[in-house]
C-alpha positions as CSV (number, residue, x, y, z in Angstrom):
1,M,20.8,18.7,-43.1
2,N,24.2,19.7,-41.9
3,I,25.5,22.2,-39.4
4,T,26.9,25.3,-41.1
5,L,30.3,26.8,-40.5
6,E,28.5,29.8,-38.9
7,Q,26.6,27.6,-36.5
8,A,29.7,25.6,-35.7
9,E,31.6,28.8,-34.9
10,K,28.7,29.9,-32.7
11,A,28.8,26.6,-30.8
12,I,32.6,26.9,-30.3
13,A,32.2,30.4,-29.0
14,A,29.6,29.3,-26.5
15,A,31.7,26.3,-25.4
16,K,34.7,28.6,-25.0
17,Q,32.7,31.0,-22.9
18,K,31.6,28.1,-20.6
19,A,35.1,26.8,-20.4
20,V,36.3,30.2,-19.1
21,A,33.4,30.2,-16.6
22,V,34.5,26.8,-15.2
23,D,38.2,27.9,-15.3
24,T,39.5,25.4,-17.7
25,K,41.1,25.2,-21.1
26,M,39.6,23.0,-23.8
27,N,40.0,21.5,-27.2
28,I,36.6,21.9,-29.0
29,V,35.6,20.0,-32.2
30,V,32.4,20.4,-34.2
31,D,31.4,17.8,-36.8
32,D,28.7,17.8,-39.4
33,A,25.9,15.2,-39.8
34,G,28.4,13.0,-41.6
35,A,30.9,13.1,-38.7
36,N,33.2,15.3,-40.8
37,L,35.2,18.1,-39.1
38,V,33.7,21.5,-39.6
39,A,35.4,23.6,-37.0
40,F,38.0,23.3,-34.3
41,A,39.5,25.4,-31.5
42,R,42.3,24.8,-29.1
43,M,42.2,27.2,-26.2
44,E,45.6,28.6,-25.2
45,D,47.5,26.0,-23.2
46,A,44.8,23.3,-23.6
47,R,46.3,19.8,-23.2
48,L,47.7,18.5,-26.5
49,G,46.6,14.9,-25.7
50,S,43.0,16.1,-25.4
51,L,42.8,17.0,-29.1
52,D,42.4,13.4,-30.3
53,I,39.9,12.7,-27.5
54,A,37.8,15.7,-28.5
55,I,37.8,14.6,-32.1
56,K,36.7,11.1,-31.1
57,K,34.0,12.4,-28.7
58,A,32.4,14.4,-31.5
59,K,32.6,11.4,-33.9
60,T,31.2,9.0,-31.3
61,A,28.3,11.3,-30.4
62,R,27.4,11.6,-34.1
63,F,27.9,7.9,-35.0
64,F,25.4,6.9,-32.3
65,D,23.3,10.0,-31.9
66,M,23.6,10.1,-28.2
67,N,25.8,11.8,-25.6
68,T,29.1,9.9,-25.1
69,G,28.3,9.6,-21.4
70,I,25.3,7.5,-22.1
71,I,27.4,5.3,-24.4
72,G,29.7,4.9,-21.4
73,E,26.9,3.7,-19.2
74,L,25.8,1.1,-21.8
75,S,29.4,-0.1,-22.5
76,Q,30.2,-1.2,-19.0
77,S,30.8,-4.9,-18.4
78,G,27.6,-6.8,-19.1
79,G,26.1,-3.8,-20.9
80,S,24.5,-3.9,-24.3
81,L,27.4,-1.9,-25.8
82,Y,30.2,-3.6,-23.9
83,N,33.6,-3.0,-25.7
84,I,32.1,-0.6,-28.3
85,E,35.0,1.8,-27.8
86,H,37.1,-0.6,-29.9
87,A,34.9,-0.1,-33.0
88,N,35.3,2.5,-35.8
89,N,39.1,2.9,-35.2
90,G,38.4,4.0,-31.6
91,L,35.5,5.7,-29.9
92,I,35.2,7.5,-26.6
93,N,32.7,6.3,-24.0
94,F,32.9,9.0,-21.4
95,P,31.2,12.4,-21.2
96,G,32.1,15.3,-23.4
97,G,30.5,14.4,-26.8
98,V,27.0,15.8,-27.5
99,S,24.8,15.7,-30.6
100,I,23.7,19.0,-32.0
101,R,20.1,19.4,-33.1
102,N,18.4,22.1,-35.1
103,S,15.1,23.8,-34.2
104,N,13.2,20.8,-35.8
105,D,15.0,18.4,-33.4
106,E,17.0,17.0,-36.4
107,I,20.6,16.0,-35.7
108,I,22.9,18.3,-37.8
109,G,26.2,17.5,-36.1
110,A,28.0,16.9,-32.9
111,I,30.4,18.6,-30.6
112,G,33.3,17.0,-28.7
113,V,35.2,18.7,-25.9
114,S,38.2,17.5,-23.9
115,G,40.6,19.1,-21.5
116,S,39.2,18.9,-18.0
117,S,37.1,16.5,-15.8
118,V,34.4,14.6,-17.6
119,E,31.8,16.7,-15.7
120,N,33.3,20.0,-17.1
121,D,33.8,18.4,-20.5
122,H,30.1,17.6,-20.7
123,A,29.0,21.0,-19.4
124,V,31.1,22.8,-22.0
125,A,30.0,20.5,-24.8
126,S,26.4,21.0,-23.8
127,A,26.7,24.8,-23.7
128,G,28.0,24.6,-27.3
129,A,25.3,22.3,-28.5
130,E,22.5,24.2,-26.8
131,T,23.4,27.5,-28.6
132,I,22.1,26.0,-31.8
């Protein structure tokens, strides 16, 4: 099952609301279960360089079905996923990418957010994912 455009837009709206609440501007990407782009939003004056990072965070979260922050913990020197960020034409191994699950706990997509601290990125991505 894939996330619908309506659901993706709802996730983006929730993420934007959280971004405003933490006083930051974000690039927000929602991918479907196949890691294909469904929806994107760049808040006014969000950093241009963060766009590619948001895309890769969503892709990474979906490819591995876990938050990118967890991948970051596992990819440290000596970790089981050490150097994984070099796979798949570049992955992101720090917070801001979150899997999106439906009410049956099935993964239907992922959200990637970039534009602030990794703590804010994760909080904004989580707000978007949790709305589904």
